[in-house]
N, C-alpha and C positions, 0 to 999 in steps of 0.2 A: 218357945224357945226349948232346944233338946240338947242331950250331951253325948261327947265323946270322942279323937284323931291323927297328923301330920308328916311330912318328910323333906328332905334337906337341901333344898335350893334358895329360891329367894325372889324377889320381885322388885321392878324399877319404881323409883319416886315419880310422882307427877311431872317435875322439872327436868327428867330424864335421868337424875343422880340415883344410885341405889338405894334402896331403903337400909339403913345401915342396923344390922343385927350384931353388929361386933362391938357394940359399945360395953360389953363385958366379956372379954375373952375367957375368963376362968369359967363363966357361966357356960359359955360354948363348948369348950373342951370336955367340961364335966356332963353336959347334957347326954341323957340316955333316950329321950323320947323325942319324936319327930313331930312335926307339925305341916300340916296343909291347910292353907286358907283358900277357901274356894268360893268364887262369886259368880254369879250369872252374867250375861253380857250386858245387862244394864251399867256394871261398873266400867268407866271409861278409862280403861288402862290395860294393856295386853299384857298376858304373863311375860316375865323376862327373867332369866337366869343372872343371879348375882354371885360373886365369888366366895364369901363366906356363907354359911349354910345352916341354919336352924330351920327355915320355914320355906316352903315351896307354894307358889301360887299359882291357882289354876282357875280356869273358865268353863262354863258351859253355855253354850249359846242358845239364844231365841233364834226363831225363823220368822223373816218378814215375808208375807206373802203378797206380792203386787201383781194384780191380773191373775196371770197362768204360771208366774215365776215365782221361784223361792229363793230368798236370799238368806243364807246361812250366816249368822252373826259371828263370825270366827276370823282370825288374823288375815284371812285372805279376801275379807269382802272389801269391795270397791264401794265406798259410801256415795261417792258422786254417781255412779252408774246406777246405784238402787234409788237415789233422789230423782234423779233424771227420769227412772220408770215411774216412779209416784207421781212425778208432775205431768207425765204423759198421758197415765192411765185414769181413765173417767170413773172407774170403781172406786169404793174404799177399799184401803189396804188393811191388812190384818196382822197381827202377830200370834205366834205359838210359844208357850214356854218350853224350858227343857224338860224333856221326860224324866221319870224317877231313875231310869237305869244310866241316865247321863250323869246324873250326880252320884249314884253307887259306884260308878266306875273310879271315881275321884276319890269317895271315902275308902276305897279298898285299898288305896295307896300308902295310907299312914296311920300311925297309931292314935294321932290326935288329929281331928278336923274342926274347923269352924268355918260353918257356910253361910254367906250373907246374901240375902235374895234383895230383889226390888220389891217396893211397897206390897204387901200382901193384898191391899185393896185395890191395887191396879192389875194384878196377875195372879196365876195359879203356880207362880215359880216356887214360892214358899211350900205349899201344898206337896209339889213333886218332891223338893228336897226334903221334908218331913218323912214322907213314904219310903225313900232311900235311906234315909237314917234307920228307920225301923226294920228295915230288910237287912242292912248291914249290921245291926246289932244282933239280929237273929243268927246271923252266920259266925259273928265275930263279937263277944258280948264283952270282951276285954277292950274294945275300943273306947274311945271318948270322942262324940260327935255332938257338936251344937249347930243348930241353925237359928239364925238372928234376922229378924224382919227389920230390913233398914227403915220403913216407914217413908222410904225415898227412892231416890234413883241416882245415877250418873256419879256426879263429883263427890256425893256424900259417902258412897261407898269407898271412893277413893281415900277420903280421909280416914274412915274407919280402919281400913288395910293397913293404912301407916300407923294408927294407933296401936293396933295388934302387933304389929312388927316391933314396935319400941317396947310393948310389955314382955312380948316373948325376949327380946334382947336384953331386959333388965333381970330376966329369970323367974317372971312370974309364973304360977302353976296354973293348969287348964281352968279351974274354976274362977280363978281370980281375973284372967284373961277374958273369960265370957262374961263375968258379971260386969266388968270395966268397960267392955266394948259395947254392951247392951246399953249401959248409963251413957256413955259417949253418944251413941245414936240418937238417944233421947234430948240430948243438949244440944246437938247441930242443927243447922237449918238449909233450907234449899228455897231458892228463888228462880225465875225463869223470865225470859225475855224473847217473845217469838215475834217474827217480821212476817210469817206466811201463815194462812189460815186454811190451807188446802185439805186438811184432813178433816178440820172440823167441818168445813163444807160438805165433803164426800162423806161422812159419817152422820149427816143430818143435824149437826148442832150449830150450824150457823147456816142461814141462807145463802145461796149462791150471789144474790144482789148485794147483800152485805159484804160478803167476802171480796167482791171486785171492788166495790168502792173502798173498803179499807185497805185494800193493796194499793189502789191509785192514790189514795191519800198520804201514804207511807204510814200507815197506823201499826203499832205494835201492841200486842197483847202482854200484859205483865201480871205475873201471879207468883203464889208462894205454894209451898207444900203444907198441909195441914198438920196438926199433931196426931191425927189419927191415920195419916198415911195417903189423903187424898190430894187432889189438885185444886185450889182455890184461884180462879182468874179474878183480880183486885180491879183490872179496869183496861181501858185501850188509850193509848196515848199517841201524839203524832211526833214521829222521828226517832231515830236511834238516841240522840242527846238525850231527850226526856226519858226515854226508856232506861239509860244508864243512870239517870239522876234517881228514877224510883227505885231501881235496884240498891243503890247506895242509901236512901232512906229506910228501906225495909232492914237492912243491915244494922243501921243505928237504932231503928226501934227495936229490934231484937237483941239490943246490948251488946254489939260487936265493939271490940274495943282494941282490937289487934289479936294477931294470931295467924294460923294457917287458914287459908282460903284456896278453893281449886275452881277453876272457871272451865267449864267443857263448852267448846264452841263449834258450832256445827258450819265449817267452810266460811268463817266470819273472823279470822285472827286480827284484823285491824281494831274491830269494836272490842274483841276480848282484851286485847293491850290497852285500849284507852280506859276501859274498866279498871284493869289491873294498874294503871298508872294513876287514877282517881284514888282507888283504895289506899295506894300507898302515901300520896298526897295527904289524905284525910287521916290515916291512922299509922302512927308511927310504929315500926316494928312488924308491920303486916307481912305475911310470908305468902305471896300470891304466886300460885301455880296455873299455867295454862295447859288444857290438855284437849285433842280433838274428841268429839262425840264418836263412838262407835256407832254401829247400826242400829240398836233400840233407840238409843237417845237421840239419834239423826231422824229416826222415825218420828219421834215426839217432837222434838224441836223444830224440825225442819229446816231447810237451808237458810242460814244466816242466824238462827236463833242462839241464845246462850242459856246455860244452865249454871247458877252459882251455889256452891256450898261453903258453910263457914261454921 
């Protein structure tokens, strides 16, 4: 974790409504420091401008390499086109994390910046962000920049950004925001359900024969993010209904009793809505938002997959 940054626009909530930084108008009017919340594109939410404005959300893209094509994970990416290319390509696809200069450009824009990266166990994105922090502080030692390891991906970063916005809106100082955001990431969880095993087969982690049988039988892989930021596959089940049931069991086992949930869906809105409905049935007061996966999480989840954070 690192320190110093920000600027004055904002971000849209997972359900399409703006994250409110206007909870305390006096704090907004008196604030002299500006904030920038920077994520890599593992965060399943595009930057968007909101009218009130203590914080700006920005994003640095991964690049997904499919055969001889590079798909840049920005707001112009067509994930359907990328997934089609992945499914046609016989070779394993690969990803490249944002370069340090991508992060540095964002850190230049604000007095206080908080960067959140995909799990450092899955990518070098955090290393790039930390290098950029060092370069920024050499040039502008007065800046405050922190780099947080989400130990996760996708919807868990969405939840963390919402938490940071709430803290800023309440007038918390930089050190408090960083400490509480880091603690928040340690208390949230991520689970996933995958209906395609193409990446596993092409990367040699599953035989082609087993992958073919699993697809024909309608098998789903269900797993969770571990405490150290790796991915643990808990098992394979037959059918989407059983996959949803296992996701709900995981939430209960981790002590979920209501509160915020974000479901990232890779072109499978009906199943995401079914999971959303079941969560609301089981836990009164559950606040469940659904977002589409961006490029990186589409690469991991593949077509039809879900990633859930709470």
